[in-house]
KEMARPA-273503 format. One line per 5 residues: for each residue x, y, z of C-alpha. Coordinates in steps of 0.1 Angstrom, whole numbers, plus 5000, padded with zeros to 4 digits. Example, Ala and Ser with C-alpha at 12.3 -4.5 7.8 and 13.67 -1.06 7.14 Angstrom:
5123 4955 5078; 5137 4989 5071
END
This chain:
1409 2677 7958; 1427 2680 7929; 1467 2687 7924; 1458 2718 7900; 1492 2721 7877
1477 2758 7869; 1494 2776 7897; 1469 2796 7922; 1472 2832 7926; 1506 2839 7941
1503 2847 7976; 1527 2877 7985; 1552 2870 8015; 1543 2889 8044; 1548 2923 8044
1580 2934 8061; 1583 2966 8082; 1548 2975 8092; 1562 2983 8126; 1581 3010 8109
1553 3023 8088; 1533 3023 8118; 1558 3047 8137; 1553 3069 8111; 1516 3068 8112
1520 3081 8150; 1540 3107 8141; 1516 3120 8113; 1488 3115 8140; 1471 3143 8155
1481 3153 8188; 1467 3133 8218; 1460 3151 8249; 1475 3131 8276; 1459 3152 8304
1433 3134 8324; 1395 3139 8310; 1373 3167 8325; 1353 3161 8352; 1323 3158 8329
1332 3131 8306; 1348 3111 8340; 1315 3090 8340; 1323 3078 8303; 1331 3043 8297
1368 3030 8288; 1380 2997 8285; 1395 2986 8322; 1432 3000 8320; 1457 2975 8308
1476 2955 8337; 1512 2963 8342; 1530 2939 8318; 1555 2913 8331; 1590 2920 8326
1607 2914 8298; 1628 2888 8309; 1596 2867 8315; 1584 2876 8281; 1617 2865 8259
1591 2864 8221; 1596 2907 8234; 1629 2905 8221; 1636 2870 8205; 1641 2874 8164
1621 2845 8152; 1591 2846 8131; 1557 2860 8137; 1546 2827 8141; 1575 2812 8161
1568 2843 8186; 1532 2834 8187; 1536 2793 8195; 1561 2802 8220; 1534 2826 8237
1503 2798 8231; 1529 2770 8246; 1530 2794 8281; 1491 2798 8284; 1468 2776 8302
1436 2764 8287; 1416 2797 8308; 1442 2820 8292; 1436 2805 8261; 1397 2808 8260
1406 2843 8270; 1417 2850 8237; 1391 2839 8214; 1357 2863 8223; 1352 2896 8231
1350 2912 8266; 1336 2947 8278; 1348 2972 8252; 1338 3006 8268; 1342 3032 8242
1355 3006 8211; 1331 2984 8192; 1351 2956 8204; 1377 2943 8228; 1399 2911 8235
1415 2912 8266; 1450 2910 8273; 1471 2887 8294; 1497 2910 8311; 1513 2876 8331
1524 2870 8295; 1530 2908 8278; 1497 2900 8255; 1481 2938 8249; 1445 2939 8250
1432 2940 8213; 1407 2969 8202; 1382 2970 8174; 1363 2997 8162; 1336 3001 8131
1352 3019 8101; 1342 3006 8064; 1338 3043 8053; 1351 3060 8080; 1357 3055 8119
1327 3053 8139; 1338 3078 8166; 1335 3116 8174; 1360 3139 8157; 1371 3115 8129
1363 3126 8088; 1333 3117 8074; 1342 3099 8036; 1326 3095 8009; 1302 3065 8009
1324 3030 7995; 1302 3029 7963; 1319 3068 7957; 1349 3055 7958; 1347 3025 7933
1332 3049 7913; 1367 3067 7909; 1381 3037 7893; 1413 3043 7912; 1433 3023 7931
1456 3052 7944; 1424 3069 7956; 1416 3036 7973; 1450 3033 7989; 1445 3071 8003
1410 3063 8012; 1422 3034 8037; 1448 3054 8048; 1431 3082 8063; 1409 3054 8078
1437 3041 8094; 1457 3070 8106; 1422 3079 8124; 1418 3045 8141; 1456 3047 8151
1449 3082 8163; 1419 3065 8184; 1440 3037 8197; 1422 3012 8176; 1436 2983 8167
1415 2966 8141; 1394 2985 8117; 1359 2969 8106; 1362 2971 8075; 1363 2973 8043
1328 2957 8034; 1336 2940 7999; 1305 2921 7992; 1285 2921 7959; 1259 2943 7953
1238 2917 7940; 1204 2938 7940; 1203 2980 7944; 1176 2976 7973; 1201 2959 7996
1203 2987 8025; 1242 2978 8030; 1247 2986 7986; 1263 3021 7997; 1288 3004 8026
1304 2980 7998; 1320 2989 7961; 1304 2971 7935; 1286 2945 7914; 1318 2932 7896
1345 2910 7917; 1374 2921 7897; 1368 2961 7904; 1361 2948 7940; 1386 2933 7946
1410 2959 7934; 1401 2986 7952; 1391 2962 7985; 1428 2954 7982; 1441 2992 7985
1418 3002 8006; 1431 2975 8030; 1467 2984 8019; 1459 3019 8032; 1445 3007 8065
1475 2985 8071; 1505 3006 8060; 1497 3026 8092; 1500 2999 8115; 1460 2992 8118
1445 2957 8111; 1420 2956 8089; 1389 2929 8089; 1376 2923 8058; 1338 2916 8054
1316 2900 8056; 1331 2864 8044; 1312 2855 8019; 1275 2855 8006; 1260 2884 8023
1236 2906 8003; 1205 2917 8019; 1193 2927 8056; 1159 2913 8056; 1155 2882 8079
1199 2890 8091; 1208 2871 8111; 1183 2842 8109; 1179 2806 8093; 1156 2828 8074
1182 2847 8053; 1198 2810 8040; 1214 2817 8004; 1209 2787 7983; 1238 2790 7958
1260 2766 7938; 1296 2764 7941; 1307 2780 7910; 1288 2812 7917; 1304 2812 7951
1340 2812 7934; 1333 2832 7904; 1311 2857 7921; 1310 2861 7955; 1342 2849 7972
1364 2863 7943; 1368 2896 7957; 1380 2882 7988; 1406 2857 7969; 1424 2887 7954
1423 2907 7985; 1437 2874 8007; 1463 2873 7979; 1472 2914 7971; 1468 2929 8005
1470 2903 8035; 1446 2917 8056; 1448 2904 8090; 1412 2896 8094; 1380 2887 8079
1345 2889 8097; 1320 2859 8088; 1287 2871 8082; 1252 2865 8094; 1238 2849 8062
1231 2813 8064; 1247 2795 8031; 1232 2764 8017; 1216 2757 8050; 1245 2765 8071
1253 2794 8092; 1282 2816 8077; 1300 2814 8109; 1302 2780 8111; 1300 2768 8071
1332 2750 8059; 1338 2772 8037; 1357 2793 8068; 1382 2763 8064; 1380 2746 8032
1377 2777 8008; 1390 2808 8030; 1422 2790 8048; 1429 2757 8025; 1424 2772 7991
1427 2810 7993; 1459 2806 8021; 1445 2833 8046; 1467 2829 8080; 1448 2857 8098
1423 2853 8121; 1380 2852 8113; 1360 2867 8136; 1326 2865 8136; 1301 2894 8131
1286 2910 8161; 1260 2885 8179; 1267 2864 8148; 1279 2831 8161; 1252 2805 8164
1272 2776 8181; 1301 2766 8203; 1317 2732 8183; 1305 2739 8149; 1318 2771 8147
1351 2761 8162; 1355 2733 8141; 1347 2751 8113; 1377 2777 8114; 1362 2806 8130
1389 2818 8156; 1368 2850 8172; 1334 2855 8191; 1322 2890 8193; 1312 2911 8211
1312 2884 8239; 1317 2850 8255; 1284 2833 8249; 1298 2806 8229; 1334 2803 8232
1337 2816 8268; 1328 2786 8292; 1308 2764 8266; 1342 2763 8246; 1363 2753 8278
1334 2724 8280; 1338 2714 8244; 1377 2710 8247; 1373 2693 8282; 1348 2669 8266
1368 2665 8235; 1346 2679 8208; 1366 2704 8204; 1406 2697 8201; 1426 2721 8219
1450 2721 8193; 1423 2737 8172; 1418 2765 8206; 1458 2766 8199; 1452 2776 8164
1429 2805 8173; 1454 2819 8195; 1482 2818 8172; 1462 2834 8144; 1454 2863 8165
1487 2866 8180; 1506 2864 8150; 1487 2892 8135; 1495 2912 8167; 1532 2907 8166
1533 2911 8126; 1518 2953 8141; 1539 2954 8168; 1513 2955 8195; 1536 2937 8219
1565 2959 8217; 1538 2990 8215; 1505 2986 8225; 1479 3010 8215; 1471 3035 8243
1433 3043 8253; 1426 3075 8232; 1387 3075 8221; 1385 3109 8230; 1414 3126 8206
1410 3149 8174; 1415 3123 8149; 1406 3144 8115; 1429 3166 8102; 1428 3191 8071
1445 3171 8050; 1419 3139 8057; 1392 3166 8048; 1411 3174 8015; 1411 3134 8006
1372 3133 8010; 1367 3161 7993; 1390 3152 7960; 1374 3115 7963; 1340 3129 7965
1346 3148 7931; 1366 3118 7913; 1340 3095 7926; 1308 3117 7913; 1297 3098 7877
1283 3128 7853; 1254 3102 7837; 1240 3133 7813; 1251 3163 7797; 1226 3176 7772
1232 3206 7755; 1267 3215 7774; 1247 3227 7802; 1276 3218 7822; 1301 3231 7834
1284 3267 7841; 1298 3291 7821; 1302 3329 7825; 1269 3332 7811; 1251 3317 7838
1240 3345 7860; 1215 3327 7883; 1213 3293 7899; 1180 3275 7914; 1193 3252 7940
1162 3230 7947; 1152 3199 7973; 1154 3200 8009; 1184 3173 8003; 1206 3204 7991
1202 3219 8024; 1189 3209 8061; 1178 3172 8042; 1212 3163 8029; 1226 3127 8029
1260 3127 8029; 1263 3091 8044; 1245 3058 8052; 1233 3040 8085; 1245 3014 8110
1280 3004 8118; 1289 3022 8089; 1275 3059 8100; 1301 3084 8106; 1294 3118 8116
1324 3137 8104; 1336 3174 8120; 1316 3193 8099; 1292 3189 8072; 1293 3215 8041
1258 3216 8029; 1256 3216 7990; 1237 3249 7990; 1263 3262 8010; 1295 3247 7990
1268 3258 7957; 1265 3295 7973; 1302 3301 7981; 1316 3290 7947; 1289 3312 7929
1299 3339 7946; 1332 3338 7935; 1320 3340 7899; 1293 3365 7904; 1265 3342 7904
1231 3345 7923; 1218 3317 7940; 1180 3307 7954; 1169 3281 7973; 1138 3264 7971
1130 3233 7994; 1103 3222 7969; 1084 3202 7997; 1088 3172 8019; 1125 3158 8023
1129 3121 8007; 1122 3105 8046; 1089 3130 8050; 1109 3157 8068; 1096 3192 8066
1112 3227 8063; 1123 3237 8099; 1106 3260 8121; 1128 3290 8118; 1145 3305 8155
1122 3336 8147; 1091 3318 8157; 1102 3303 8186; 1111 3315 8226; 1124 3293 8250
1112 3288 8283; 1141 3299 8297; 1167 3324 8289; 1163 3352 8260; 1162 3354 8223
1148 3330 8199; 1147 3294 8198; 1137 3264 8222; 1154 3257 8256; 1172 3225 8252
1179 3196 8281; 1200 3165 8269; 1202 3131 8294; 1227 3105 8297; 1198 3082 8300
1169 3073 8272; 1142 3083 8290; 1146 3115 8299; 1154 3107 8336; 1183 3121 8361
1197 3159 8359; 1202 3172 8324; 1239 3172 8317; 1239 3199 8291; 1209 3231 8296
1213 3253 8265; 1193 3271 8240; 1188 3256 8205; 1177 3283 8180; 1158 3251 8154
1150 3214 8165; 1168 3202 8134; 1202 3181 8142; 1214 3158 8122; 1244 3135 8148
1244 3105 8128; 1259 3089 8161; 1276 3114 8172; 1280 3131 8204; 1251 3160 8208
1275 3175 8230; 1305 3175 8254; 1293 3150 8280; 1268 3132 8264; 1273 3098 8247
1261 3098 8209; 1253 3061 8215; 1225 3066 8237; 1211 3098 8251; 1178 3119 8255
1168 3153 8249; 1139 3175 8258; 1132 3211 8240; 1107 3236 8255; 1095 3267 8250
1067 3289 8226; 1055 3291 8192; 1043 3320 8178; 1029 3314 8146; 1033 3344 8117
0996 3334 8100; 0964 3323 8112; 0948 3288 8094; 0961 3253 8096; 0991 3243 8097
1008 3209 8089; 1038 3203 8115; 1059 3172 8113; 1085 3154 8131; 1114 3136 8122
1130 3114 8142; 1159 3084 8140; 1148 3072 8170; 1120 3084 8190; 1104 3114 8192
1069 3129 8203; 1056 3166 8201; 1035 3181 8232; 1017 3214 8223; 0996 3231 8250
1003 3202 8271; 0982 3176 8248; 1005 3149 8226; 0997 3157 8193; 1033 3133 8175
1042 3104 8191; 1064 3084 8173; 1084 3070 8206; 1102 3040 8194; 1135 3023 8182
1137 3031 8144; 1153 3045 8113; 1145 3080 8103; 1106 3085 8101; 1084 3115 8098
1050 3115 8116; 1024 3151 8108; 0995 3167 8128; 0975 3194 8116; 0973 3224 8139
0947 3257 8139; 0970 3283 8148; 0964 3321 8152; 0988 3343 8143; 1004 3362 8170
0993 3341 8200; 1020 3316 8211; 1015 3279 8223; 1039 3261 8245; 1055 3238 8229
1074 3204 8238; 1099 3181 8219; 1108 3149 8235; 1137 3128 8216; 1155 3095 8223
1187 3078 8206; 1190 3044 8213; 1219 3034 8192; 1229 3037 8151; 1217 3069 8132
1206 3099 8149; 1184 3127 8139; 1153 3152 8148; 1134 3178 8132; 1107 3198 8140
1096 3210 8106; 1065 3227 8090; 1042 3241 8064; 1025 3270 8068; 0989 3278 8055
0986 3288 8023; 1021 3280 8011; 1031 3257 7981; 1065 3243 7982; 1065 3229 7947
1051 3262 7933; 1079 3278 7953; 1105 3251 7935; 1089 3259 7901; 1090 3297 7902
1127 3294 7915; 1134 3277 7886; 1118 3296 7858; 1135 3325 7872; 1171 3309 7873
1192 3306 7844; 1198 3266 7855; 1182 3246 7879; 1199 3225 7899; 1175 3196 7920
1188 3174 7946; 1170 3140 7953; 1184 3112 7976; 1175 3084 7993; 1185 3068 8025
1206 3034 8030; 1212 3015 8064; 1224 2984 8080; 1196 2963 8089; 1168 2972 8066
1165 2969 8032; 1146 2992 8005; 1113 2985 7992; 1121 2993 7959; 1144 3014 7936
1123 3047 7936; 1135 3080 7947; 1114 3079 7980; 1083 3109 7988; 1073 3132 7962
1110 3135 7950; 1100 3123 7914; 1071 3150 7910; 1092 3178 7923; 1122 3170 7896
1093 3163 7865; 1079 3196 7878; 1109 3222 7876; 1124 3203 7847; 1090 3211 7825
1093 3251 7839; 1136 3251 7832; 1149 3230 7805; 1182 3237 7819; 1177 3217 7848
1205 3198 7864; 1196 3171 7888; 1218 3157 7916; 1214 3125 7932; 1227 3112 7967
1218 3077 7965; 1235 3045 7982; 1228 3026 7946; 1207 3028 7913; 1177 3045 7910
1147 3048 7887; 1145 3080 7867; 1109 3083 7850; 1122 3123 7845; 1156 3114 7828
1147 3121 7792; 1136 3160 7802; 1161 3171 7823; 1196 3187 7809; 1222 3175 7832
1225 3147 7858; 1253 3137 7887; 1252 3106 7907; 1272 3117 7935; 1264 3087 7958
1269 3094 7993; 1298 3121 7993; 1306 3124 8028; 1312 3157 8045; 1325 3178 8018
1296 3174 7998; 1287 3209 7986; 1324 3216 7982; 1331 3188 7958; 1302 3191 7936
1305 3228 7935; 1339 3224 7916; 1321 3195 7891; 1290 3224 7887; 1315 3251 7880
1342 3230 7860; 1369 3236 7887; 1371 3196 7887; 1362 3175 7855; 1342 3147 7864
1360 3111 7860; 1339 3088 7881; 1320 3059 7861; 1291 3033 7874; 1304 3004 7898
1269 2991 7894; 1241 2991 7864; 1213 3012 7874; 1180 2995 7853; 1153 3012 7837
1127 2994 7865; 1128 2970 7893; 1114 2945 7868; 1151 2946 7848; 1170 2938 7880
1188 2901 7882; 1168 2890 7915; 1138 2904 7903; 1115 2868 7916; 1103 2869 7952
1122 2837 7953; 1151 2856 7948; 1148 2884 7968; 1140 2882 8000; 1131 2848 7995
1106 2826 8003; 1101 2803 8035; 1136 2815 8041; 1154 2802 8013; 1170 2827 7992
1178 2815 7958; 1207 2827 7942; 1192 2810 7909; 1207 2840 7884; 1238 2821 7889
1264 2841 7874; 1247 2865 7859; 1255 2895 7888; 1248 2930 7874; 1260 2936 7840
1267 2901 7831; 1229 2895 7837; 1219 2928 7816; 1240 2911 7788; 1233 2877 7789
1193 2885 7787; 1198 2912 7761; 1182 2942 7785; 1193 2974 7778; 1195 2992 7814
1191 3031 7816; 1229 3032 7828; 1257 3004 7822; 1282 2993 7845; 1315 3015 7841
1297 3046 7822; 1303 3079 7833; 1308 3111 7809; 1334 3141 7807; 1336 3178 7800
1360 3164 7775; 1360 3131 7752; 1379 3104 7750; 1389 3075 7720; 1402 3041 7731
1416 3025 7698; 1441 2999 7685; 1438 2971 7711; 1462 2943 7705; 1474 2913 7721
1512 2902 7726; 1501 2869 7719; 1477 2849 7699; 1475 2818 7721; 1472 2815 7762
1490 2783 7781; 1478 2772 7815; 1506 2786 7830; 1508 2814 7807; 1494 2851 7805
1491 2876 7776; 1493 2916 7777; 1465 2937 7760; 1474 2971 7753; 1454 2997 7739
1458 3039 7733; 1434 3061 7747; 1431 3098 7732; 1420 3130 7746; 1399 3141 7719
1383 3175 7734; 1394 3205 7743; 1403 3202 7780; 1423 3182 7801; 1406 3152 7818
1408 3111 7835; 1394 3082 7819; 1390 3049 7824; 1402 3024 7800; 1381 2993 7807
1395 2954 7795; 1367 2931 7795; 1370 2892 7784; 1349 2871 7763; 1349 2830 7763
1341 2804 7744; 1304 2804 7748; 1311 2763 7755; 1325 2779 7790; 1294 2786 7802
1302 2818 7812; 1285 2852 7808; 1290 2870 7779; 1318 2888 7791; 1335 2900 7823
1359 2929 7834; 1396 2919 7838; 1413 2948 7839; 1413 2988 7841; 1434 3019 7846
1423 3055 7851; 1447 3080 7832; 1445 3118 7830; 1454 3135 7795; 1457 3169 7783
1439 3179 7749; 1451 3160 7720; 1474 3138 7741; 1476 3102 7740; 1491 3073 7761
1487 3033 7757; 1477 3015 7785; 1481 2976 7790; 1464 2952 7812; 1479 2914 7813
1456 2883 7812; 1464 2852 7832; 1456 2818 7825; 1432 2821 7859; 1416 2854 7846
1406 2834 7816; 1394 2805 7832; 1363 2790 7847; 1356 2772 7879; 1350 2737 7876
1331 2721 7908; 1339 2686 7899; 1372 2690 7895; 1376 2715 7921; 1400 2737 7899
1400 2765 7877; 1403 2756 7840; 1405 2771 7804; 1383 2765 7779; 1394 2754 7747
1387 2776 7718; 1391 2813 7708; 1384 2840 7736; 1381 2882 7724; 1392 2907 7745
1376 2942 7739; 1387 2976 7756; 1366 3012 7761; 1354 3029 7787; 1322 3015 7794
1310 2981 7797; 1288 2992 7765; 1311 3009 7748; 1345 2987 7739; 1351 2997 7702
1385 2981 7700; 1394 2942 7703; 1417 2913 7693; 1417 2874 7700; 1437 2844 7714
1431 2809 7716; 1434 2784 7741; 1445 2747 7724; 1461 2726 7747; 1446 2722 7781
1455 2691 7809; 1421 2705 7830; 1394 2698 7842; 1403 2661 7854; 1383 2645 7880
1366 2617 7899; 1331 2609 7913; 1323 2583 7938; 1286 2568 7938; 1275 2547 7966
1242 2538 7987; 1230 2567 8009; 1225 2542 8037; 1242 2507 8039; 1237 2477 8060
1263 2462 8085; 1268 2427 8074; 1261 2433 8037; 1279 2443 8006; 1274 2475 7989
1282 2484 7950; 1302 2513 7950; 1307 2531 7919; 1338 2553 7905; 1345 2575 7876
1372 2590 7864; 1365 2618 7837; 1393 2637 7815; 1378 2667 7800; 1413 2680 7790
1425 2684 7755; 1451 2657 7765; 1454 2619 7773; 1453 2608 7808; 1480 2583 7812
1487 2555 7837; 1456 2563 7858; 1450 2543 7888; 1416 2547 7913; 1417 2530 7947
1392 2536 7973; 1396 2549 8012; 1372 2533 8035; 1363 2539 8071; 1382 2512 8092
1375 2476 8088; 1354 2481 8059; 1368 2465 8029; 1372 2463 7988; 1372 2441 7960
1391 2449 7936; 1418 2471 7959; 1427 2492 7927; 1415 2497 7893; 1447 2509 7868
1436 2524 7831; 1469 2529 7808; 1454 2558 7791; 1419 2579 7794; 1413 2600 7759
1403 2634 7760; 1364 2640 7766; 1361 2601 7777; 1355 2587 7813; 1364 2551 7827
1340 2537 7855; 1351 2510 7878; 1324 2491 7901; 1336 2480 7935; 1318 2454 7963
1327 2469 7997; 1320 2446 8024; 1305 2464 8056; 1313 2446 8087; 1289 2436 8112
1297 2459 8138; 1301 2488 8116; 1294 2520 8139; 1263 2536 8134; 1262 2569 8118
1276 2587 8091; 1310 2574 8072; 1328 2586 8044; 1340 2564 8012; 1365 2580 7994
1381 2580 7960; 1419 2589 7944; 1427 2588 7911; 1464 2593 7902; 1477 2599 7869
1507 2613 7851; 1510 2646 7862; 1487 2650 7887; 1457 2638 7906; 1419 2642 7916
1402 2630 7949; 1365 2629 7954; 1344 2615 7982; 1305 2607 7992; 1289 2603 8024
1271 2569 8035; 1251 2563 8067; 1250 2532 8089; 1211 2536 8107; 1210 2539 8144
1193 2513 8163; 1167 2531 8170; 1163 2573 8181; 1179 2568 8217; 1210 2552 8200
1216 2584 8181; 1216 2606 8213; 1239 2631 8212; 1229 2661 8231; 1219 2666 8267
1187 2687 8266; 1179 2680 8304; 1199 2685 8336; 1191 2684 8370; 1192 2717 8388
1220 2708 8413; 1239 2706 8381; 1230 2732 8355; 1263 2729 8339; 1258 2691 8326
1233 2702 8298; 1240 2719 8269; 1207 2717 8244; 1215 2749 8222; 1256 2751 8220
1261 2776 8244; 1253 2756 8279; 1214 2761 8282; 1192 2732 8287; 1158 2724 8302
1155 2716 8338; 1145 2681 8353; 1125 2698 8379; 1111 2723 8360; 1095 2695 8335
1083 2677 8359; 1065 2706 8376; 1043 2707 8340; 1039 2671 8337; 1069 2656 8317
1089 2631 8333; 1110 2610 8318; 1097 2572 8306; 1059 2590 8306; 1038 2600 8278
1037 2638 8273; 1008 2658 8287; 0984 2655 8259; 0993 2623 8247; 1000 2643 8213
1006 2616 8189; 1014 2581 8211; 1051 2604 8220; 1069 2594 8254; 1095 2616 8267
1134 2597 8270; 1137 2578 8297; 1173 2593 8305; 1187 2605 8339; 1191 2642 8337
1226 2654 8328; 1231 2623 8300; 1218 2624 8264; 1186 2624 8258; 1183 2641 8223
1192 2640 8191; 1209 2676 8174; 1195 2668 8139; 1224 2662 8110; 1208 2638 8088
1206 2610 8110; 1192 2576 8097; 1174 2561 8123; 1162 2524 8119; 1122 2525 8130
1094 2501 8121; 1052 2502 8121; 1024 2515 8099; 1009 2548 8103; 0994 2581 8087
1014 2600 8110; 1051 2599 8126; 1053 2625 8155; 1081 2644 8169; 1091 2657 8201
1115 2687 8201; 1126 2721 8194; 1144 2745 8178; 1171 2771 8193; 1185 2799 8181
1152 2809 8159; 1125 2787 8141; 1143 2759 8129; 1136 2740 8098; 1145 2712 8082
1133 2680 8058; 1126 2645 8070; 1126 2614 8048; 1111 2584 8054; 1125 2553 8035
1098 2524 8037; 1105 2485 8029; 1092 2482 7992; 1121 2512 7988; 1098 2538 7982
1105 2575 8003; 1084 2602 8013; 1097 2636 8023; 1080 2667 8045; 1094 2700 8065
1094 2698 8099; 1097 2731 8114; 1096 2740 8155; 1100 2773 8173; 1125 2783 8191
1117 2767 8230; 1125 2804 8242; 1096 2818 8219; 1072 2798 8235; 1046 2803 8208
1040 2774 8183; 1053 2773 8145; 1015 2764 8122; 1011 2725 8126; 1030 2723 8158
1018 2722 8198; 1034 2731 8229; 1036 2702 8248; 1046 2722 8281; 1064 2755 8290
1086 2751 8320; 1085 2781 8344; 1125 2785 8343; 1151 2769 8327; 1191 2756 8335
1221 2782 8328; 1257 2778 8324; 1283 2790 8350; 1289 2829 8344; 1249 2833 8325
1237 2868 8331; 1204 2855 8313; 1175 2854 8339; 1169 2821 8355; 1133 2824 8349
1129 2822 8316; 1098 2802 8307; 1109 2775 8276; 1088 2749 8256; 1088 2716 8243
1072 2713 8212; 1055 2686 8194; 1045 2680 8156; 1041 2654 8127; 1048 2647 8089
1026 2626 8071; 1034 2589 8064; 1022 2567 8038; 0992 2549 8043; 0994 2510 8045
1034 2512 8037; 1063 2493 8063; 1084 2523 8076; 1124 2514 8076; 1137 2542 8086
1138 2578 8086; 1164 2603 8079; 1165 2632 8102; 1165 2667 8090; 1200 2681 8085
1199 2709 8110; 1217 2709 8143; 1193 2737 8156; 1170 2711 8155; 1168 2694 8185
1146 2659 8186; 1135 2637 8218; 1114 2612 8209; 1096 2601 8174; 1063 2578 8173
1044 2563 8144; 1005 2565 8149
END
């Protein structure tokens, strides 16, 4: 690694006074009732009560004055290995998302974790606007307030770690979690994210930054088929950049690693954890897996993951075994625990453990007011033709159109970011209330089905409950998901039209899992053919007169199923609606369309009769699934087009998670992008429509004209082919792509209108030159040139010299300002050397590019009217050394190694001295190389003869080089392989155990293995040909409980023979596994092929492979709760050989979840 003379981002000293701030937050939090829970809530799960801690005299760290680190190490020194292990995995969390058990003997408190990237996912909390809406404010103060609301509500609920924010880059608008994160730009993301975290942690609650680091789609998530193939420079400059800024500026307590694979390695066992996050960024908190995202024990632990969630599959007994076997140093476990304890001390949890208060009412009026303000400021005005907005006194009537304004309002996204809120103000309600103040008449027309196909709810006047009196249906709510047991609640509901979004449907019923049944009669008002629709997330069914007419019983997102019913006016029919909620979002709606009814025609008529038509349209995004396209779902485009044709003064309001197409955009007068605005949706949009609030939002993502224009438009880029997702657009993400490829978007990044106008002018720089350790200040003037007060965002972009290989421009700073009409102010942004640098992967450093840089300022990425320049003339970077060596070396022979030192800076590198670092026992000639001077733009190469000893250990070896020069040094290394004598010599995995000692096996990294007895029962025995004799394969002649398989990691194995196929016996674990196997022949040529094996648990071979045997059961680790009689399979496959050639070696795939027991040439 290069010792960089250009300083890294300054890592601030640990913030002091968190405990004091937390105390203030507690004082300001809503009162929490301390009385016992009501009897009807007694069955709800809670974490086990915290055991009484030891006396303070037994825990001196409670009162010692040392640093958080010193105190954490004091505790670790007193822990047993079992106690340490108990701190690095999840336990039964009860009402919380996650829990780490405490250790009362050592006064270690429990640690409670809760979903909350856009609000706390519990009952009685505030539904804030989506993270994208927050980013659209371009206001760091708003971001701090947003985080402070989340933190305060976490605190009220007894939460210690908020699982948020999400700061992944919006690579593509189809991502199902785009609403949950901020932006396509790393600088905007970093600044908003840092203040969000500052707000959360100011309340004494830890934030967990997520998801490290390349996680940008839901398709194939949490599997090897979501493998991001991305270059190092793009990782540093785009996908890891915001994490670095946030770690530096906000010091989050924790980071969550993602479900993705990155360049073939699972994110939670990827070297990026240690090499980039911990070492390069200086992150000293703890790294947590996403829920069920851990795939291994040894690899994850040694890569730097610190905490498995939500259970102990890999970091429980399996980790203890790995420590005792020497595969994971106990010092690594000590580091895991120290990192967690240090944050518990930092946030004062030892002195003040949090109470269990999941039922507390956390939302306050002030929090709701913050939600409303952020919704207003984050809404972006995209079009205002003819000054249709704001609505003036001349507007006497408004038609509100679209179910999205009423029963189909979309105010938040789904998944772990779903928050129900404490009461939603729909757009129709908000507009109606505000219009009444101005004497404006409001009419409403749904216009047709909602974005999820939902039909207008059947009104109460047509429904009669099966018990009781009045109108509606009798509702029975159950604690089970299958309508079994006694109902917890029985009541009459006027309609079946509910959007709980994961919240409890009634007191005493969990919002996570329940079922419900509504019964009664339906009396139609007219005779004819009705279309009845049942919408639900999750399962539902409709039974009419004893016949099931709609059956959508199953776990899924919000879906609508319809049926045609012939009904007679005044003749009642019995109806029953069944529903269950299995987790995540939750909603159910029973709607209909009456015979002869024309919803679109009604909407057009309403628009024609009104002065202004406001049309609502939306889509729904959720964790767990991506969008198939970026068009508005259903018939919403047709609705907007029809209304716009009927009334030229049509205003469209979009509630979407990210960008959508707009084929009607030229036909409407006004257009708002309001994102997912939270529970104050209606109040916020009404304030904007009527001009009580002046719009000031700016787009944090680019809106393309079509899906074909997005950067990741090919199938190989999204969602990937054969499990590989090619990030081939490189640095050209978002507006960088549109700039680089000269593609005009529909609406550019940073764009947003106001009811006033602004001018940005007079940009000037504090210096015309920038040094490696320097900075320049860019100052511009912004003037409100309109007639009303308003806010604008001054955006500063930097264009580097073309030779840098950077995109045409990048955002480097911004500031939001508020001005009265005619007033001006100056805005300054500091651009330091790091901002102006590009990442050089060879030198492993940031480096300036000599040449002229252009700084531009304006109020969107496409409107930058003023500019200035600075130059870079002298650099001392980049400088690097590379090592080239044979991929395979032979013991007892010499190998040629070449090192090259390159000086790509503008200054001469003096006294360059290069040396090799070799495995023990290896020697080289010469021992070192010295070059007095290496001129700018030149390289010097040295050849070395490296003697490999005859007894060199088989396996991977590292050859390193260090070049030291006046003022610095550079390091590099390459891996070489010493071949194993045969496959048996490479065995490193115990894949088979005896039933008398099940724990001796560990095929999958979590303690599971084949049973020797079960294999024998299906004809697989040590030293014998496998059943069916596939390819001449013989099962290893190895005693059970001993290494008998290779977990492939690129091992080179000596083989000999000729043939047409190479057969392999093995399996995949943790889903289907693939990898490339390379055959090297004696003439030096090679051939490669893909090895693909199914998961042993799947018992279904991949194409080109066969099942050799399926055992009736497997062997399990101690404490396993998985069934003993799980069937597991052993597979065989083959790859082609070049006929007539003699095999010398094979290089196994580099995939440790692919396990090979035997090979054979035939």
